[in-house]
C-alpha positions in Angstrom: 24.9 -27.9 -21.8 21.9 -25.7 -21.3 18.0 -26.4 -21.4 16.1 -25.1 -23.7 12.5 -23.5 -23.7 11.0 -21.3 -25.8 8.4 -18.7 -24.8 5.1 -17.3 -27.0 4.7 -13.7 -25.2 3.2 -10.2 -26.8 5.8 -7.7 -27.0 3.3 -5.2 -28.8 3.6 -1.1 -28.9 0.7 -0.3 -27.0 1.1 -3.7 -24.4 4.0 -6.1 -22.7 2.7 -8.4 -21.4 3.7 -8.4 -17.2 4.3 -12.6 -17.1 5.4 -12.8 -20.0 8.1 -10.4 -18.5 8.0 -12.6 -15.5 8.0 -16.2 -17.3 11.3 -15.1 -19.2 13.2 -14.0 -16.4 12.1 -17.3 -14.2 13.5 -18.5 -17.3 16.8 -17.7 -17.3 17.8 -17.1 -13.8 16.8 -20.7 -13.5 19.4 -21.8 -16.4 17.7 -22.6 -19.4 19.1 -21.0 -23.0 15.7 -19.3 -24.1 14.1 -18.9 -28.0 12.1 -15.6 -27.0 9.4 -15.5 -29.8 7.0 -12.6 -29.9 3.9 -11.6 -30.9 3.8 -8.0 -32.1 0.3 -6.9 -32.0 -3.9 -7.5 -30.5 -4.0 -9.3 -33.8 -1.5 -11.5 -33.9 -1.9 -12.4 -29.6 -5.3 -13.7 -30.5 -4.3 -15.3 -34.0 -1.7 -17.4 -31.9 -4.1 -18.7 -29.2 -6.9 -19.7 -31.9 -4.5 -21.3 -34.0 -3.4 -23.5 -31.6 -6.5 -24.0 -28.5 -4.3 -22.1 -26.0 -6.4 -19.5 -23.8 -3.8 -17.5 -22.3 -0.3 -16.4 -23.8 2.5 -16.5 -22.9 3.0 -20.4 -23.6 6.2 -22.4 -22.4 7.6 -25.1 -24.4 10.3 -27.2 -22.6 12.5 -29.5 -25.1 9.9 -28.3 -27.5 7.3 -29.7 -24.9 4.1 -27.5 -24.0 3.9 -27.1 -20.2 1.9 -23.7 -20.5 1.8 -20.4 -18.9 3.2 -18.9 -16.2 1.8 -20.4 -12.9 2.3 -23.9 -14.9 6.0 -23.0 -15.0 6.6 -21.4 -11.3 5.3 -25.1 -11.0 7.4 -27.4 -12.9 10.3 -25.6 -11.0 8.9 -25.9 -7.8 8.5 -22.5 -6.9 5.8 -21.2 -5.4 2.3 -19.7 -7.0 2.4 -16.1 -6.7 0.4 -15.0 -4.0 -3.9 -14.1 -4.9 -4.4 -10.9 -4.3 -6.4 -10.3 -1.2 -6.6 -8.8 2.1 -2.9 -7.4 4.1 -1.2 -5.8 6.3 1.8 -5.0 4.0 1.2 -1.2 3.2 0.2 -0.1 6.7 3.5 -1.8 7.2 5.8 -0.7 4.8 4.9 2.8 6.3 5.4 2.4 9.7 9.1 0.9 9.4 9.7 3.7 6.1 8.3 5.9 8.5 10.2 4.8 11.8 13.7 4.8 9.9 12.7 8.1 8.1 12.2 9.7 12.3 16.2 7.6 13.1 17.9 9.4 10.4 16.1 12.5 10.9 16.9 13.0 14.6 20.7 11.8 14.3 21.2 14.9 11.8 19.2 18.0 13.3 20.7 16.4 17.1 24.1 14.3 16.6 22.3 11.6 19.1 19.4 9.7 19.4 16.8 11.5 21.1 13.7 8.8 22.2 11.3 11.3 23.0 11.8 13.3 19.0 12.4 10.4 17.2 8.5 9.7 18.6 7.5 12.7 17.7 9.4 12.3 14.1 8.0 8.9 13.6 4.4 9.6 13.7 4.3 13.5 12.1 6.1 11.3 9.0 3.6 9.0 9.9 0.0 10.8 9.4 2.3 12.9 6.3 2.6 9.4 4.4 -0.9 8.3 5.3 -2.4 11.9 4.6 -0.7 11.1 1.1 -2.3 8.0 0.3 -5.5 9.4 1.4 -4.9 12.6 -1.0 -3.8 11.1 -4.1 -7.6 9.4 -4.6 -9.6 11.4 -3.0 -13.0 9.7 -4.0 -11.8 6.1 -3.4 -10.8 6.9 0.1 -14.0 8.6 1.3 -16.1 6.0 -0.2 -14.3 3.2 2.3 -14.0 5.9 4.9 -17.7 6.9 5.0 -18.5 3.0 5.6 -17.0 3.0 9.2 -16.9 7.1 10.2 -19.8 8.1 12.3 -19.3 11.5 11.3 -18.3 11.0 7.5 -21.6 9.0 7.4 -23.5 11.9 7.8 -21.7 14.3 6.4 -19.9 13.5 3.7 -17.6 16.7 3.0 -15.8 15.5 6.6 -14.1 12.4 5.1 -11.7 14.7 2.5 -11.3 17.2 5.0 -10.3 14.1 7.6 -6.9 13.7 4.8 -6.5 17.1 4.7 -6.5 17.0 8.6 -4.0 14.0 8.6 -1.7 15.3 6.2 -1.8 18.8 7.5 -1.0 18.2 11.4 1.7 16.0 10.6 3.6 19.0 8.7 2.9 21.5 11.5 3.7 18.8 13.9 7.5 18.7 12.8 8.1 21.9 13.3 6.2 22.3 16.4 3.9 25.3 13.8 0.7 26.7 15.4 0.4 23.6 17.8 -2.5 25.4 19.5 -4.6 25.3 16.6 -3.2 21.8 15.0 -3.1 19.7 17.7 -6.9 20.0 19.1 -8.2 19.9 15.5 -5.8 16.4 15.6 -7.0 14.8 18.7 -10.9 15.8 18.2 -11.0 14.1 14.3 -8.5 11.1 15.6 -11.0 10.9 18.9 -13.6 10.4 16.6 -12.2 7.7 14.2 -11.0 5.9 17.5 -14.5 5.7 18.2 -15.8 4.7 14.9 -13.4 2.2 14.4 -14.4 0.6 17.9 -17.6 0.4 16.8 -17.6 -0.9 13.7 -15.3 -3.2 14.3 -15.3 -4.7 17.8 -19.2 -4.2 18.9 -21.0 -4.8 15.3 -18.2 -7.5 14.2 -18.0 -5.6 10.5 -16.3 -6.7 7.3 -14.3 -3.8 6.6 -11.3 -2.4 4.5 -9.2 0.1 6.2 -9.7 3.6 4.1 -6.1 5.0 6.3 -4.2 4.1 3.0 -6.5 5.4 0.4 -9.1 3.8 -1.4 -9.2 0.7 -3.0 -7.6 -0.7 0.3 -6.8 -4.4 0.5 -5.7 -3.6 4.2 -8.4 -5.3 7.3 -10.6 -2.5 9.4 -8.6 -3.7 12.7 -6.2 -3.3 14.9 -3.7 -1.4 12.6 -6.4 1.0 11.6 -7.8 1.8 15.1 -3.5 2.5 16.5 -3.2 4.5 13.5 -5.7 7.5 15.2 -4.3 6.2 19.1 -1.3 7.2 17.6 -2.7 10.8 16.2 -4.2 10.9 19.9 -1.4 10.3 21.1 0.9 13.0 19.4 -1.8 15.6 19.7 -1.5 15.7 23.6 1.4 15.2 24.0 2.2 18.9 21.6 -0.2 20.6 23.3 1.2 19.1 26.9 5.0 20.3 25.6 3.7 23.6 24.1 2.3 24.8 27.6 5.6 23.6 29.0 7.0 25.9 27.4 5.4 28.7 27.7 
């Protein structure tokens, strides 16, 4: 027979408790027969907690015995606690991994083969576009982080907003090789300033900052990954100018 569990969780028209959903799923995946009881309003949720002396919902009962909330359920089932929010490189790793795969498939689709130079060109250009999108979706939040370390933005704040467009627009135009002698020098100057700014803030001043590379409210620490982004842009800008001069 299946083990029995009861869960009290908030399921209201204006709020669906995410921890309740995760707890319910965890119980089902671990073979429990679940009696899922809904608290259908903020008032009902508050009253349930006050009547029973609980600080939070969901509340989970295993075979009639109160276990506690979602964290206690994970502990009871021998699961590791959910990772706490903190510094992580995951957003940047995700962007670079996806854009690299995009560059591989795009090169294959265009050429019918994998040309290493074209893969690298598209990888950097796609990465610039993706990182630019991250900045553009919350310009104010991104600018607040960017001005903390960028040497030009500290003296002229509007440059922080301009940089996001330089990165996204540069990537777009570099994909097709359009306006190279306009775009590449601008990207080169911006990325050199960025690299110098990061090197100064992190390696000389030893400041503990968050990177604005993935936009506002970033949890990515400013450091080697951030510097690599700028070095990639420098390499791309130089290569596009060399390539353009060779073809001229």
